[in-house]
N, C-alpha and C positions, 0 to 999 in steps of 0.2 A: 407503808402503802393506803392505808384506811384512811387516814387524815388526805391525803390530797383525792382521794379519792370522793371521799366526802365532799369536800368542798367541791367537785364538777360536778357532782349531779345533783348541789342544790342548783348550782351554774342552770345547767339543762332544766330542771323544774321552773325557776324564774323566767327564765326565756321560752318554755314551752307554754306556760299558763297564761305570759301576755298576749299570745296568739290569738285564745279563745274568754280569756276571763273578763274583757268588756262586751262580750256579747249581750248579756241578760241585762247589763248596764246602758245598754245604747239608749232607747227610748227615755230613761232620767237625765243622762246629760246631754241629749237634744231638748229636752224640755229647761234645764238648767240655762244652758249657754245658747239656745234660742238658735239653733242651727239643725232643724228638720232635714231641711233640702240635702246638706251636703254630710250628712252622719256616717252615711257608709266610710267615708274618708278616714275616719276616726282607725276602721279596721283593715282598711286597704292601704294604708299609710304606712304600716308596721310592717306588714307582708311585702309589699313591694321596698321597702328601704332593706329589709333583712336579707331577701333576696337577691337584691344586687350587690349587697353589700358581702355577700357572701363568698364568692371567687378571690375577690381583694384580700381578705382576712385570711384565707386558706394562703393564697402565695406569700402576703408579707410574713406569715408565720413561719413559713419554709426560709425566708431569707434573714429575718431579724430574731428569730428564736420564740416559741410557741407561750413561754410562760409571759414575755414581756408583753404580748400583743394579746394575750388572754385577760391579764390584768390591765390591760389597757380598755380595751371592750368590756369589761365586766364594769368598769369606773364609767363611761359612758354611758352606758344604760341605767344605773343608778342615779345618775346627776339626770338624765332623762327622765327618770320615773317620776322625782321628785319636781320634774318642770311639768308634767304631766296633771300630777295632783294639786297644782297651784293655778293650772291653767284658769283663765277668766272669761274665755272666749274660745269659738271655736275653733281660728283659726291658730290660735297659741298651743291649743291642745293637738290638733295635726300635726303641728313644727314636731314638737315635744315627740310627738308618736314617730315620725320620722327619725329622729334621733335616738330613741329607743329603740326602733328595727335596726339600726346600724349598728348600735352594739350588741343587739339580742342576736343577731347575725351570726358575728363575732364569734360570741360567748359559745353556741354551739357548735360550729365546723371546729372550733379551737379546742373545744373539749373533745371531742371525737378524737381529732389529731394527735390529742395529748395523752390518750389510752394507748393511740398506737407507739407513742412515745417510750413510755413506761410499764408498757405490759408484754411479756413475751407474745410474739405471732401466735405459739400453740391456745393461750389464753384470753385472746383478745374476744373470740366470741362471747365467752362469759361475763366479761366485763361489758363489753356493748349491749349484750344483751341486758343488763341492769339498767343503762342510758335508755335503751328502747321501751323499757318498762315504765320507768318515770314520764318519758314523754306520752306513752300512751294514756297514761291515767290522767295526766295534766289536762290531757283534750276534753275528759270528761268531767273533773273536777274544776276545769277554770267556770265555765258557766254557772255550778252552782254556788262558787266562793263569791262572782260578780253579784249573782242576784243575792246572797246572803249580806254581803257590803254594802249592798244599793239601798236593800231593805232594813236593814239594821242600823246601819250607821250612814255610810254615804258613798257615793261611785269613786270618789277622789281615793279613798283606801285600797280600791283593787288595785290602784299604782302605787300608793305609798309605801304599802306591805309590804312592796320590794325591797324598801332600804334595809330595814334590821336584820333580813334575813342574808340580803345581800352584801352586808358589812360583815356579817359573822363567815360566809362563803370568800370574801375577799383576802381578810387576815389568815384562814388557817390556806387558803390558795399560796399566799406571798409566803408562808411560811414551810407549807410543807411541798409544794412543786418542785419537782430537781429543775438544776440550772439546765440548760441546753444549750447547745452549740449552733453556733448561724455561720453560713456560707459566706465565702468573700464577698464583698460588695457589689451589687450590681444596681444599675440603672431601673427603676421602678417602669412596669409596662403601663403607664399611663391612659396610652391612646388604648391598649387592649382592653384596659381596666374601663374606661370609657364608655366602648363600644358594647362589653359586655354589660354593664349597667342599662345601658340604654334597650338592650336585648332584654333585660329581666323587666325592666319596668314596662315594656311594650306587651309583652305576655299575660304578665299583672294586670294590667290596666284591660288589656282584650279581655280576660276572663273573669274579671271582678266587675265589668263595667257592660260586658257586650250584651246582657239582656236588656239594661235600665236603657242603652242610649241606642240600643239597636244594632242587631248584626249585620245590616246591610247602611246603616249610618254612616255619612263621612269621616267622622271622628274616629271609629272602628277598621272602617277599610283603611283610610289614613297610616294607623296606628299597624296593622297587620302591613301593609306595603313597607311601612319603615322598621318593622322588626325583622321583616324576609332580610330587607336590603343589608342591615345591622347585620346580618349574621353570615351575609357573603362576603362581607366586607373586615368581619373577624377572622378569617382563615387566611388571609396573606399579610394580615398586620401580625398575625400570632406567629406565624411563620417567619419572618423578619426581625423580630424584639429577639434580644440579647437574654432577656430572664421573663419568657412569655408567662403571662396571671395564670393560663390556660395551658401547657404545653402540647405541642399537637402530637407529639411523641405517645401521649397518653391515650389518645383518640387513634392511634392503630393498633392498641389492644383492644382485642374483642371483648377480654375480662373485665376493662373498665368502659367500654361502650355499651354490654350486653346488661349488664348489675345495673348502670345509672338507665335505662331504659326500662329493667324490673322494676326499679326504685321508683320510678315515676308513675307506671301503671299499678303497681300496690299502694301507693300515697294516694293516688285518684279515688281509688274503691276505698280505702280506711277512711278518708274524710268527707266522702259520699254518705259512708254510714255515721261517723260520728257526729256529724254537725246535724244531721236529715232526721234520724229515729229519734232524738229528743222533742224533735217539731211535732213526729207522726203520734207518738207517744202524749202530747200536751194539748194536741188538737184534736185527737180521733177518739182517745182516752181521756180524756178530759181532767187527767193529772198534774199538778205542780210543776215547775223547774226544778223543786227539790226532789219531788218523786219520781219524775221522770231520770234523774240522775239515778235513783236507789234502781229504779227498773232496768238500768245500764249494768249493774253490777256485774252479772254472769257475764257480758261482755268483756270488760274491764278484767274479772278472773282469768277468763280465758287468752286473755293477751300475758299479763304477767306471769301465770305458766308458763305459758307456751313459750314466752321469751326467755325464760330461765334454762328450758329443758333447752331450747335451740341454741341458746348460748354456750351451754356444756358440749352439746354433740359439735360442734362448730369447731370444737379445739380436733377434731378430727377432720383435714381438712378433704380426704374423699366422702366424708357425709356433706359437703357443703352442698351441692348440687340435689341431692337426695331431700336435704333440710326444706332448700327452695322448694323444690317442686310440691313436697308434703304442704309448706302452708299457704301456696299457690291453689292448690287443688282444695282445699280446705274453706279458703275463703272465696273461694267459686261458688263450693257449696252452700256457703252461709249465704251469698249473694244471690244464688239461686231459690232458696227455702225462703228470704226475706220479697223475694218477688212473688210470695202467694199467700203473703199477710194480706187481710183486710181488717173491716171494722170490729167485726163478731170475734177478732183470733185473740185466744185467751192468754194468760199471763202466763202459766205455764209454757205454753207452745213457743212463745215469744222467747221466753229464759233460754230454752233449749237451743232456739235459732242463732240469739245473740250468744250465746257460751260457743256455737260451734263457728262467726263469724270471728270472735275473738281470738281463738284460738289461730285460725289460720291469719288475721291479721298481725299477731306475736309473731309468726314466724319468719316473718319476711325483712323486716327493714334492714336491721343489725345484722344479719347475714350476711346480704348484701355489702354493707361497707366493710366487714370484714373479708370478705372475698376481695376486693378493690385493695385495701389495705396491704393485704399478702401479695398482691402480683405487684407492686411498685416499690423504685427504690425507698428507703426511710426518708430520703432528701427531699422526695414528692410526696409524703404522706397527708401535708394541708393542704397540697392541691387538688391530690386525689380525694380527700374527703371533701372538698367544695365541690366538686365535679358531682360528686353524688347528693350531698346536700343542696345542691342547685336544684338538681334533676327532681327530687321529692318534695323541694317547694313548690316548684312549678305543676308537680303532678297534684298536689295538694290543691292549688287553685283552679285547675283544669277541673278535676272531680267535684268540687263545691260549685263552680259555675256552670258545668253541662249538666248535673243532677238536677240543679235549681231550677233551670231552664226547662229542663223535661217534667220536673214534678208542677211548676206553676202553667206550664204550657197545656198538660195535660187534665190539672184541675179544671182552667179554665172550659177546656173543651168542654169536658162531663156536668159542666155546669151555668152551660151559657144558655139552656131553657129555665132555668130556677128566677123565681122570681124576685125581684130587688130592691122590692121595699122594705124597708126598716134597715137600710143602711148595708146591706150585703155587696159585699165587693168583691167578683171572682178572684180579680189580682193581687185581696188580702184574704187568705185561710183564716186568720184570727177573727173575723166577723163572721164566721159561720155561726156562732152563739146568738146571732141578731137573726136568725130566721124562724120562722113559724116551725113549733114543733112536725108537724106533716113533712117539710123540706128537708130539715138539719139533718135526718137518716142518710137521706140521700145525696146531701152534700158531705156530710163525713165518707160515705160509702165513696166518693168520687176521689176523697183525698187521700183516704186508703188506697185505694187503685192506682193511682197516679204515682205515689210513692213504691207500689210496688213494681209498675211497669218501669219506674226510672231503676232500682235496682237490675231489673232486666236486662235494661239496655247499658248499663255500666258492667256487665258481668263479660261483654267480649273482650275487654280490656285487660282483664286477667287470664281470659285465653292467648291473648298474644304475650302475657310475659310468663305461661306455661310456655308456649314454643320456644321463646328466648333462653329459659332456664335450660331447655332438653339439649341446647347448644353450646351451653357455658360450659366453660373448662376451667376449675379454680384452680389457681397456681398455688406451687406449694412453697411455703415460705418457711425455712427453718433461723436456727439461730435463739439468743436470748434478747432481750429488752432492746426494743429498736435503739433504741438513745444511747447503747453501751457501749460501740466503737468508738476509738478514738478518734477525736477529730484531726481532719486533714491538717495539713502546716499552716493554713491560710484560713482555718477557723477560728472565731474570736467569741470567748466565752459571753454568752447572752442570759441576764437576770430572768 
């Protein structure tokens, strides 16, 4: 099992890194490719494509064998990584990022589903915790690696580095992953997949560009209307489909619905922390991108340790709800503590706050996934994993967008009266350094205060998650490895 797990861990690491590794490289990419106006699409394209493709990869894995689809998605990801590294203009890079997101979305959801295939239900929590730790660490390490590659080599290596690591993962997976079974042939739910992709596209565009385009702009209002209409249309389409990409029966399960919502709210809070705390450290405390990552190590330590412990505790089904509640409460406490930070908050105090927040972040995501996987038939593991992954992806985009709006609006309101001579722009906190010394401290206090208030506003989302967890009843699933039962008569071995 060890070789198979190592291949899956490498895949999750690569797919997770590519969600964040370009963040510190974007200014250099915009300069080299002359595309400052549209540079935000480099990150949004990956998120959009990976989110939209996730449910389809999960369903196809259920239908045709997860190993085969895993190898295909990894190959797509590596080919797209090379295309990103060789891009000569911004449209080429954005197009390659879309393809990379398609592959990356498959890698993540199929990895989680494959764990359900090869690990007994009682052990899933422990192994899912390992992958959750990798995912969380990648969220911190990604921007650091992007900065190092950009400064020391070229931003292109942020993409090309995937190739040697990915080839190793692909080779190990081809040999080590067990052959799976697939069900009888069924028509692919193309219409349902298309509508679901449209919903994902609308949600990602709304959350990613709502502030930039204006929340009341015709584009955003139109996207909201189209997304709601697509969601309404999806219900009857999936009820009529022979092999729906999102089986309606799954949503009759309170465990699946509540767990997915908890994953949404927890990921919203998680990414608000992971994305914006380094910004607070760099602007308010004046540290470099590399040092901001070092300052975040207590958060990473708390995340890794709590993921590992939560995974072990999750072997006892009766503890799943208690673990979720403990994680959500710790995360809520962390956000409330972050709501007290200011420009003068010292490093030791910040480290304690970061540690508590990291412990809370680490205890939730993989326990949510384990809870859902234990509540559905083995044949639906891919679809169930996709539902949770989809909810978490949208939650991440939602958290980043909402917190960014709160931060920018709060900072602009508190610096409205500052003199603007010298190039200071309230819409760009990185221009604080251009202010005279007498005004700079005022602006730094304003940014720190806006950051703190943002976390206080995000905290209620975790309160909703706690309420849902109180009514969650994890299912008890016994037995050995999910893939071990003999295939049905009409099952066909799949690579």
